[in-house]
C-alpha positions as CSV (number, residue, x, y, z in Angstrom):
1,M,-62.7,64.7,-134.6
2,I,-61.6,65.4,-131.1
3,L,-58.1,65.9,-129.8
4,L,-57.8,64.5,-126.2
5,S,-54.9,65.3,-123.9
6,H,-53.8,64.4,-120.4
7,P,-50.2,64.2,-119.1
8,T,-50.5,61.0,-117.1
9,A,-53.7,59.4,-118.5
10,N,-55.1,57.5,-115.6
11,Q,-58.0,55.0,-115.8
12,N,-60.8,57.4,-116.5
13,V,-58.8,59.2,-119.2
14,R,-58.1,55.8,-120.8
15,Q,-61.8,55.0,-120.8
16,T,-62.5,58.4,-122.4
17,A,-60.0,57.7,-125.1
18,L,-61.4,54.2,-125.7
19,A,-65.0,55.6,-125.8
20,L,-64.1,58.3,-128.4
21,A,-62.0,55.8,-130.5
22,D,-64.8,53.3,-130.6
23,A,-67.3,56.0,-131.7
24,D,-64.9,57.2,-134.4
25,L,-64.7,60.6,-132.7
26,L,-61.0,60.4,-131.6
27,G,-58.5,62.2,-133.8
28,E,-55.4,62.2,-131.6
29,F,-54.6,61.4,-128.0
30,W,-51.7,63.3,-126.4
31,T,-50.0,62.2,-123.2
32,C,-46.4,62.2,-121.8
33,V,-45.3,58.5,-121.6
34,N,-46.4,55.4,-123.5
35,W,-44.7,52.6,-121.7
36,R,-44.8,49.2,-123.4
37,Q,-45.4,46.5,-120.8
38,G,-43.6,43.3,-121.6
39,S,-40.9,45.0,-123.8
40,V,-37.2,44.3,-123.4
41,L,-36.8,47.5,-121.4
42,D,-39.8,46.6,-119.2
43,R,-38.3,43.2,-118.4
44,S,-34.9,44.6,-117.7
45,L,-36.4,46.4,-114.7
46,G,-37.3,43.2,-113.0
47,T,-35.2,44.0,-109.9
48,M,-36.4,47.6,-109.8
49,S,-40.0,46.9,-108.9
50,R,-40.9,50.4,-107.7
51,I,-39.9,52.0,-111.0
52,R,-41.4,49.3,-113.1
53,N,-44.7,49.5,-111.2
54,E,-44.9,53.3,-111.8
55,L,-44.1,53.0,-115.5
56,R,-46.6,50.2,-116.1
57,R,-49.3,52.5,-115.0
58,R,-48.4,54.4,-118.3
59,S,-49.2,51.4,-120.5
60,F,-52.1,51.7,-123.0
61,P,-54.4,49.3,-124.8
62,E,-53.2,48.4,-128.3
63,K,-56.4,49.8,-129.7
64,L,-55.2,53.3,-128.8
65,A,-51.8,52.9,-130.6
66,P,-52.9,54.7,-133.8
67,Y,-54.0,57.8,-131.9
68,L,-51.2,58.1,-129.4
69,H,-48.7,61.0,-129.4
70,T,-46.3,61.7,-126.7
71,Y,-44.4,64.7,-125.4
72,S,-42.3,63.2,-122.7
73,W,-39.0,64.9,-121.9
74,R,-40.3,66.7,-118.8
75,E,-42.0,63.6,-117.4
76,W,-38.9,61.5,-117.8
77,G,-37.0,64.3,-116.1
78,R,-39.5,64.2,-113.2
79,Q,-39.1,60.4,-112.9
80,L,-35.3,60.6,-112.9
81,A,-35.2,63.6,-110.5
82,G,-37.5,61.7,-108.1
83,Q,-35.3,58.7,-108.1
84,A,-32.2,60.7,-107.6
85,G,-33.7,62.9,-104.8
86,W,-33.3,66.2,-106.7
87,K,-36.3,67.9,-105.0
88,S,-35.5,71.3,-106.3
89,L,-36.2,70.1,-109.8
90,T,-39.7,68.8,-108.9
91,R,-40.7,71.7,-106.5
92,E,-44.3,72.6,-107.1
93,E,-44.9,75.3,-109.8
94,H,-41.3,76.4,-109.9
95,G,-39.3,73.2,-110.6
96,L,-38.2,72.4,-114.2
97,F,-39.8,69.0,-113.8
98,S,-42.7,69.8,-111.4
99,V,-46.1,68.4,-112.1
100,D,-47.3,71.9,-112.9
101,A,-44.5,72.3,-115.5
102,I,-45.4,69.0,-117.1
103,Y,-49.1,69.9,-117.4
104,S,-48.3,73.3,-118.8
105,S,-45.7,71.9,-121.2
106,L,-48.1,69.3,-122.7
107,D,-50.8,72.0,-122.9
108,R,-48.5,74.3,-124.9
109,R,-47.5,71.4,-127.2
110,V,-51.1,70.5,-127.9
111,A,-51.9,74.2,-128.6
112,R,-49.1,74.2,-131.2
113,R,-50.5,71.1,-132.7
114,L,-53.9,72.8,-133.2
115,T,-52.1,75.4,-135.4
116,Q,-50.7,72.6,-137.6
117,A,-53.9,70.7,-138.4
118,A,-57.5,71.7,-139.4
119,N,-59.2,68.4,-138.9
120,F,-60.5,68.9,-135.4
121,R,-63.9,70.1,-134.3
122,A,-63.3,69.9,-130.5
123,V,-60.7,69.5,-127.8
124,Y,-61.0,67.6,-124.6
125,A,-58.7,68.5,-121.8
126,Y,-58.5,68.4,-118.0
127,D,-58.1,70.7,-115.0
128,A,-54.8,72.6,-114.9
129,G,-53.7,71.4,-118.3
130,A,-56.2,73.0,-120.7
131,L,-55.6,76.8,-120.8
132,E,-53.4,77.2,-123.9
133,T,-55.2,74.4,-125.7
134,F,-58.6,76.1,-125.1
135,R,-57.3,79.6,-126.1
136,E,-56.1,78.2,-129.4
137,A,-59.2,76.2,-129.9
138,K,-61.4,79.2,-129.4
139,R,-59.4,81.1,-132.0
140,R,-60.2,78.3,-134.5
141,G,-63.8,77.9,-133.5
142,Y,-63.4,74.5,-131.9
143,K,-65.6,73.4,-129.0
144,C,-63.9,72.9,-125.6
145,I,-64.8,70.0,-123.4
146,Y,-63.4,70.3,-119.9
147,E,-63.2,67.5,-117.4
148,H,-63.0,68.7,-113.8
149,P,-62.2,65.5,-111.9
150,I,-61.4,67.3,-108.6
151,I,-63.2,69.7,-106.3
152,Y,-63.2,73.4,-107.1
153,W,-60.2,75.1,-105.7
154,R,-62.1,77.6,-103.5
155,K,-63.7,74.7,-101.6
156,V,-60.4,72.8,-101.4
157,R,-58.6,75.8,-100.0
158,E,-61.3,76.3,-97.4
159,L,-61.1,72.7,-96.2
160,Q,-57.3,72.6,-96.2
161,R,-57.0,75.9,-94.3
162,E,-59.3,74.6,-91.6
163,E,-57.3,71.3,-91.4
164,A,-54.0,73.1,-91.1
165,E,-55.3,75.0,-88.1
166,L,-56.7,71.8,-86.5
167,H,-53.7,69.6,-87.2
168,P,-50.6,71.8,-88.1
169,E,-48.4,68.7,-88.0
170,W,-50.2,67.5,-91.2
171,A,-49.9,70.8,-93.0
172,P,-46.9,69.7,-95.1
173,T,-49.2,67.2,-96.8
174,L,-51.8,69.8,-97.8
175,G,-50.5,70.8,-101.1
176,A,-53.3,73.1,-102.2
177,L,-52.3,75.6,-99.6
178,A,-49.2,76.4,-101.6
179,D,-51.0,77.1,-104.9
180,S,-50.2,80.5,-106.3
181,D,-52.8,83.1,-107.2
182,E,-51.5,82.8,-110.8
183,K,-52.2,79.0,-110.9
184,L,-55.7,79.5,-109.5
185,A,-56.4,82.3,-112.0
186,R,-55.5,79.9,-114.8
187,K,-57.9,77.3,-113.5
188,D,-60.7,79.9,-113.5
189,E,-59.8,81.0,-117.0
190,E,-60.0,77.3,-118.2
191,L,-63.5,77.1,-116.7
192,S,-64.5,80.4,-118.5
193,L,-63.5,79.0,-121.9
194,A,-65.3,75.6,-121.5
195,D,-68.3,74.8,-123.6
196,L,-69.1,71.8,-121.4
197,V,-67.8,70.8,-118.0
198,I,-67.8,67.1,-117.0
199,T,-67.5,66.0,-113.4
200,A,-67.7,62.5,-111.9
201,S,-69.7,63.2,-108.7
202,S,-72.4,65.3,-107.3
203,F,-70.0,66.8,-104.7
204,S,-67.6,67.9,-107.4
205,R,-70.5,69.4,-109.4
206,D,-71.8,71.3,-106.4
207,S,-68.4,72.7,-105.5
208,L,-68.4,74.5,-108.9
209,A,-71.3,76.7,-107.8
210,A,-68.6,78.9,-106.2
211,A,-66.8,79.4,-109.5
212,P,-67.6,83.0,-110.7
213,S,-66.2,82.4,-114.2
214,L,-68.2,79.2,-115.0
215,H,-70.9,79.7,-117.6
216,A,-71.0,76.3,-119.3
217,P,-73.4,73.5,-118.3
218,V,-72.0,70.8,-115.9
219,R,-72.7,67.2,-116.4
220,V,-72.1,64.4,-113.9
221,I,-70.8,61.2,-115.5
222,P,-69.8,58.7,-112.8
223,Y,-66.7,56.6,-113.2
224,G,-67.2,52.8,-113.4
225,T,-65.4,49.5,-113.2
226,D,-65.3,46.3,-115.2
227,S,-63.4,44.3,-112.7
228,L,-66.0,42.4,-110.8
229,G,-64.1,39.9,-108.6
230,E,-64.8,37.0,-106.3
231,K,-64.4,37.1,-102.6
232,A,-62.8,34.5,-100.5
233,P,-65.2,31.9,-98.9
234,P,-66.7,32.8,-95.5
235,N,-64.3,30.6,-93.5
236,E,-61.5,33.1,-94.4
237,Y,-63.1,35.6,-92.1
238,K,-61.7,33.9,-89.0
239,T,-58.7,36.2,-89.3
240,K,-58.4,39.8,-88.3
241,L,-60.4,42.4,-90.3
242,R,-58.2,43.3,-93.2
243,V,-58.4,47.1,-93.8
244,L,-57.1,48.9,-96.8
245,F,-56.3,52.6,-97.6
246,V,-55.4,53.6,-101.2
247,G,-54.2,57.1,-102.1
248,S,-51.5,59.6,-101.5
249,L,-50.5,59.7,-97.8
250,T,-52.0,63.1,-97.1
251,Q,-54.4,64.6,-94.6
252,A,-56.5,65.7,-97.6
253,K,-57.5,62.1,-97.8
254,G,-58.1,62.0,-94.0
255,L,-55.2,59.6,-93.4
256,G,-54.5,61.0,-89.9
257,Y,-58.1,60.2,-88.8
258,L,-57.8,56.6,-90.1
259,L,-54.5,56.1,-88.2
260,E,-56.1,57.4,-85.0
261,A,-58.9,54.9,-85.4
262,V,-56.6,52.1,-86.1
263,A,-54.5,52.9,-83.0
264,Q,-57.6,52.4,-80.9
265,L,-58.2,49.0,-82.5
266,K,-54.7,47.7,-82.3
267,G,-54.6,43.9,-82.4
268,E,-58.1,43.6,-83.9
269,I,-57.3,44.6,-87.5
270,E,-54.6,44.5,-90.1
271,L,-53.9,47.7,-92.1
272,T,-52.4,48.0,-95.5
273,L,-51.5,51.4,-97.0
274,I,-51.0,51.8,-100.7
275,G,-49.8,55.2,-101.8
276,R,-46.9,57.6,-102.1
277,R,-45.6,59.8,-99.3
278,V,-45.8,63.5,-100.0
279,S,-43.9,64.6,-96.9
280,D,-40.7,63.3,-95.3
281,S,-42.0,64.1,-91.8
282,I,-45.5,62.7,-91.7
283,P,-46.5,60.0,-91.5
284,S,-43.1,59.2,-90.0
285,P,-41.1,56.3,-91.3
286,A,-41.3,54.7,-87.9
287,L,-45.1,54.8,-88.0
288,L,-45.3,53.5,-91.5
289,S,-43.1,50.6,-90.5
290,T,-45.8,49.3,-88.1
291,Y,-48.1,48.7,-91.0
292,R,-47.9,47.1,-94.4
293,W,-47.0,49.9,-96.8
294,I,-46.8,49.7,-100.7
295,P,-45.9,53.0,-102.4
296,S,-47.3,52.1,-105.8
297,L,-48.9,49.2,-107.8
298,P,-50.0,48.7,-111.4
299,H,-53.7,48.7,-111.8
300,G,-54.1,44.9,-112.2
301,E,-51.9,44.2,-109.1
302,L,-53.9,46.9,-107.2
303,L,-57.2,45.0,-107.9
304,A,-55.6,41.8,-106.8
305,E,-54.4,43.4,-103.6
306,M,-57.9,44.8,-103.0
307,S,-59.4,41.3,-103.3
308,R,-57.3,40.2,-100.3
309,H,-58.9,42.7,-98.0
310,D,-62.3,43.2,-96.4
311,V,-62.8,47.0,-96.0
312,L,-61.5,50.1,-97.8
313,V,-61.4,53.3,-95.7
314,L,-61.2,56.6,-97.6
315,P,-62.0,59.4,-95.1
316,S,-61.2,62.2,-97.5
317,L,-61.8,65.9,-96.7
318,H,-62.4,66.4,-100.4
319,E,-62.5,64.0,-103.4
320,G,-63.7,64.6,-106.9
321,F,-64.8,61.0,-107.1
322,G,-62.5,58.4,-105.4
323,L,-62.2,55.8,-108.1
324,V,-60.6,53.4,-105.7
325,M,-64.0,53.1,-104.0
326,S,-65.8,51.7,-106.9
327,E,-62.9,49.4,-107.7
328,A,-62.8,48.2,-104.1
329,M,-66.5,47.6,-104.2
330,S,-66.1,45.6,-107.4
331,Q,-63.7,43.3,-105.4
332,G,-66.3,42.9,-102.6
333,L,-64.9,45.4,-100.1
334,V,-67.1,47.4,-97.8
335,V,-66.2,51.1,-98.2
336,I,-66.1,53.6,-95.4
337,T,-65.9,57.1,-96.7
338,T,-67.2,60.7,-96.2
339,P,-70.0,62.7,-97.9
340,N,-67.2,64.9,-99.5
341,T,-66.5,62.2,-102.1
342,A,-68.6,60.2,-104.6
343,G,-69.8,58.2,-101.6
344,P,-73.3,59.6,-101.5
345,D,-73.6,58.7,-105.2
346,L,-72.2,55.2,-104.8
347,L,-73.3,54.0,-101.4
348,T,-76.4,53.2,-99.5
349,D,-75.3,53.9,-96.0
350,G,-75.3,50.7,-93.9
351,V,-76.2,48.5,-96.8
352,N,-73.1,48.3,-99.0
353,G,-70.9,50.8,-97.1
354,F,-70.8,53.5,-94.6
355,L,-70.7,57.3,-94.8
356,V,-69.0,59.0,-91.8
357,P,-68.4,62.7,-91.1
358,I,-65.1,64.2,-92.2
359,R,-62.5,64.6,-89.4
360,S,-64.1,61.8,-87.2
361,A,-61.7,59.1,-86.1
362,E,-64.4,58.0,-83.7
363,A,-66.9,57.3,-86.4
364,I,-64.3,55.3,-88.4
365,E,-63.4,53.3,-85.3
366,E,-67.0,52.6,-84.6
367,K,-67.7,51.2,-88.1
368,L,-64.5,49.1,-88.1
369,A,-65.3,47.7,-84.7
370,L,-68.8,46.9,-85.8
371,L,-67.5,45.0,-88.9
372,T,-65.0,43.2,-86.7
373,R,-67.7,41.9,-84.4
374,E,-70.5,41.3,-86.9
375,R,-68.9,39.1,-89.5
376,D,-72.2,38.0,-91.0
377,R,-73.1,41.6,-91.6
378,L,-69.7,42.1,-93.2
379,I,-70.3,39.3,-95.6
380,A,-73.7,40.6,-96.5
381,M,-72.4,44.1,-97.1
382,Q,-69.6,42.8,-99.2
383,Q,-72.0,41.1,-101.5
384,A,-74.2,44.2,-101.7
385,A,-71.1,46.2,-102.7
386,R,-70.4,43.8,-105.5
387,D,-74.0,43.9,-106.7
388,R,-74.0,47.7,-106.7
389,T,-70.9,47.9,-109.0
390,A,-72.2,45.3,-111.3
391,A,-74.4,48.0,-112.8
392,A,-71.8,50.8,-112.6
393,T,-69.6,49.8,-115.5
394,W,-67.0,51.6,-117.5
395,E,-69.3,50.9,-120.5
396,N,-71.9,53.2,-119.0
397,Y,-69.3,55.8,-118.5
398,R,-68.1,55.5,-122.1
399,Q,-71.6,55.8,-123.4
400,G,-72.1,59.0,-121.3
401,I,-68.9,60.5,-122.7
402,V,-69.8,59.7,-126.3
403,R,-73.3,61.1,-125.8
404,V,-72.2,64.5,-124.5
405,A,-69.3,64.7,-127.0
406,R,-71.7,64.3,-129.9
407,E,-74.0,66.9,-128.5
408,V,-71.3,69.4,-128.2
409,M,-70.0,68.9,-131.7
410,E,-73.2,68.3,-133.6
411,K,-75.6,70.6,-131.9
412,G,-73.2,73.1,-130.4
413,E,-75.1,72.8,-127.1
414,T,-75.7,70.4,-124.3
415,A,-79.4,70.9,-123.7
């Protein structure tokens, strides 16, 4: 059996848990918070929609209930400190309730769990939250499956350093620049202990070529979606082009370049931003107030919001996959993104989306202007996007996860 762990358990983690459970391979699933949507406490937060929306992202399917274990005190501390504005407690790496502390805390708890039970044959953990788990697993002869959902840190640091020099005003949003040498060394040790590494995109896989400590095979298993939606009828397109951005409000996701493009198209499009601020200074509150901004939404409400738009723009400098792209395509949105994402794996340029160079507001503006003018092309590309994701399902992803998990445990290899 496999012990799976992840502190926040986003959509791809849930799908992995479901895949392993359905295949009778899941022993335990460790996370931080298991929020029960529809409970008395959930309903009591009706007037506190921002908190409720965040917590509902931590709800799990009933099927996973027998496997779930939580270790939550630091995560609750992070949520409370964030609401109270106690930034020192959530400061990266050093804060008692920082994201780094939460990952490390759960990692240590899971490692202790391995010393208490002997019914596991493998562990499955994620970047920055696997080191102690893997060390203990190796002592006990368990296989280590490592999901690396992001870009290798050396490539990230290279891109973010370049960006900080080009646009120093956005530097406060480039979090990887603050990563300590100790943190990065832990990431490399995690890679060195892995028996198999799973990534979701070719760009993520290729970035790992710079990892000196990696000796395990790397498999690409793309994320999927099961949320195929219906678009509004063509006569709805008499309005302005409705453009959506989903993600943290950082320059790592190319937000500044999108805002530059939108400024040139003022009056021709409507922009919605969905994502949390990571800096108090940029984007400024005054700038955000000129657009529709939603800090957070539960997954179902996010899909509904997507269906009310025409185009998703995700001009990231680096992205392990960009799940919002496949979700947006499932709702019939044309995606504009860069080659430094899963875009080359998902899109046929000019058919169901557009690939634009990183750091090019001009290219983003050009594609948005084209879709504003050529509404028939917009409609055709939207249908092509839906058709593309019809075959890229979470079921395919789950099958891929089960296949490699069985290979690791039964054969001890991934050939």
